[in-house]
ZASEDREN-615822 format. One line per field, with one value per residue (C-alpha): residue number from 1; x, y, z; residue in one letter. Coordinates in nm, 2 decimals, always signed. Example, Ala and Ser with C-alpha at 12.3 -4.5 7.8 and 13.67 -1.06 7.14 Angstrom:
seq	1/2 $
xx	+1.23/+1.37 $
yy	-0.45/-0.11 $
zz	+0.78/+0.71 $
type	a/s $
This chain:
seq	1/2/3/4/5/6/7/8/9/10/11/12/13/14/15/16/17/18/19/20/21/22/23/24/25/26/27/28/29/30/31/32/33/34/35/36/37/38/39/40/41/42/43/44/45/46/47/48/49/50/51/52/53/54/55/56/57/58/59/60/61/62/63/64/65/66/67/68/69/70/71/72/73/74/75/76/77/78/79/80/81/82/83/84/85/86/87/88/89/90/91/92/93/94/95/96/97/98/99/100/101/102/103/104/105/106/107/108/109/110/111/112/113/114/115/116/117/118/119/120/121/122/123 $
xx	+6.16/+5.84/+5.99/+6.31/+6.10/+5.88/+6.17/+6.35/+6.05/+6.01/+6.37/+6.34/+6.04/+6.24/+6.53/+6.29/+6.11/+6.44/+6.55/+6.23/+6.28/+6.63/+6.80/+6.96/+7.00/+7.23/+7.39/+7.76/+7.74/+7.54/+7.49/+7.32/+7.20/+7.09/+6.92/+6.99/+6.90/+6.58/+6.70/+6.33/+6.28/+6.47/+6.71/+6.58/+6.78/+6.76/+6.94/+7.03/+7.19/+7.32/+7.57/+7.78/+7.87/+7.68/+7.37/+7.36/+7.42/+7.14/+6.89/+6.99/+6.93/+6.60/+6.48/+6.59/+6.39/+6.09/+6.10/+6.07/+6.43/+6.47/+6.85/+6.97/+7.34/+7.54/+7.68/+7.87/+7.90/+8.02/+8.09/+8.04/+7.82/+7.71/+7.50/+7.34/+7.29/+7.09/+7.01/+6.71/+6.91/+7.22/+7.33/+7.65/+7.75/+7.99/+8.13/+8.28/+8.31/+8.02/+7.68/+7.76/+8.09/+7.93/+7.67/+7.93/+8.13/+7.82/+7.73/+8.09/+8.04/+7.77/+7.92/+7.60/+7.49/+7.14/+7.20/+7.03/+7.10/+6.83/+6.94/+7.20/+7.26/+7.51/+7.58 $
yy	+14.48/+14.62/+14.97/+14.86/+14.71/+15.02/+15.26/+15.04/+15.04/+15.42/+15.47/+15.24/+15.44/+15.76/+15.62/+15.49/+15.82/+16.00/+15.77/+15.82/+16.19/+16.16/+16.27/+15.94/+15.79/+16.07/+16.16/+16.18/+16.17/+15.98/+16.03/+15.87/+16.07/+15.88/+15.95/+15.69/+15.92/+15.75/+15.41/+15.29/+15.30/+15.18/+15.43/+15.68/+15.74/+15.92/+15.85/+16.14/+16.19/+16.49/+16.64/+16.76/+16.61/+16.90/+16.84/+16.47/+16.55/+16.81/+16.56/+16.28/+16.51/+16.62/+16.27/+16.16/+16.44/+16.36/+16.00/+16.12/+16.18/+16.47/+16.46/+16.35/+16.37/+16.30/+15.95/+15.91/+16.03/+15.83/+15.85/+15.49/+15.27/+15.29/+15.07/+15.09/+14.79/+14.79/+14.56/+14.78/+14.99/+15.10/+15.15/+15.09/+15.18/+15.07/+15.24/+15.05/+15.03/+14.78/+14.75/+14.40/+14.51/+14.81/+14.59/+14.34/+14.62/+14.76/+14.42/+14.37/+14.67/+14.48/+14.23/+14.08/+13.90/+14.04/+14.31/+14.34/+14.57/+14.83/+15.05/+15.05/+15.28/+15.32/+15.62 $
zz	+13.67/+13.51/+13.54/+13.35/+13.07/+13.06/+13.06/+12.80/+12.57/+12.62/+12.53/+12.23/+12.12/+12.16/+11.95/+11.69/+11.67/+11.64/+11.37/+11.17/+11.20/+11.06/+11.38/+11.49/+11.14/+11.03/+11.36/+11.40/+11.78/+12.04/+12.41/+12.71/+13.01/+13.33/+13.66/+13.94/+14.23/+14.33/+14.46/+14.50/+14.12/+13.81/+13.67/+13.41/+13.10/+12.77/+12.43/+12.21/+11.87/+11.68/+11.45/+11.74/+12.08/+12.25/+12.04/+12.12/+12.49/+12.50/+12.34/+12.58/+12.88/+12.73/+12.68/+13.02/+13.18/+12.96/+13.09/+13.44/+13.55/+13.79/+13.84/+13.49/+13.43/+13.11/+13.14/+12.81/+12.46/+12.16/+11.79/+11.70/+11.93/+12.29/+12.52/+12.87/+13.10/+13.43/+13.72/+13.81/+14.06/+13.89/+13.53/+13.34/+12.99/+12.72/+12.41/+12.12/+11.74/+11.72/+11.89/+12.02/+12.17/+12.34/+12.49/+12.61/+12.77/+12.94/+13.08/+13.21/+13.44/+13.63/+13.87/+14.01/+13.69/+13.70/+13.44/+13.10/+12.81/+12.83/+12.53/+12.26/+11.97/+11.68/+11.46 $
type	m/k/n/i/v/k/i/g/l/l/a/l/f/s/v/t/a/a/a/s/s/g/m/a/a/e/s/k/w/g/a/f/a/v/d/t/s/d/k/t/k/a/p/y/y/g/v/g/g/g/d/t/e/k/e/a/s/d/y/a/m/k/f/c/k/e/e/g/g/k/e/c/t/l/a/v/t/y/e/q/c/g/a/l/a/s/n/g/k/s/i/w/w/g/v/a/p/s/q/k/d/a/e/v/q/a/l/q/g/c/k/d/g/a/c/k/v/v/a/s/d/c/n $
């Protein structure tokens, strides 16, 4: 559980840093990259934003790897809002017009009830 909080805080820092640099605040696209390959640790993820889908994807992959992910893959891209939920072993995502709806969608993917939203972002 501590890893999820740590990763969530690191991702929040990454999103906050990106927003303060103007990247996320003016982005047209957002993306999440995830690494769930090590089942002994909480999943790694990265959040990226950019003017193009590719730019957002590239940033998400970069941030996932910077957080420690070794096998990061692109999970989802979005033009409005996206969210990630995790139970500490797996990760689910949602995409919707609002942040709340994206978070609800991400949580619906988790059937065991132990999931929490670990990241959400809107463009």
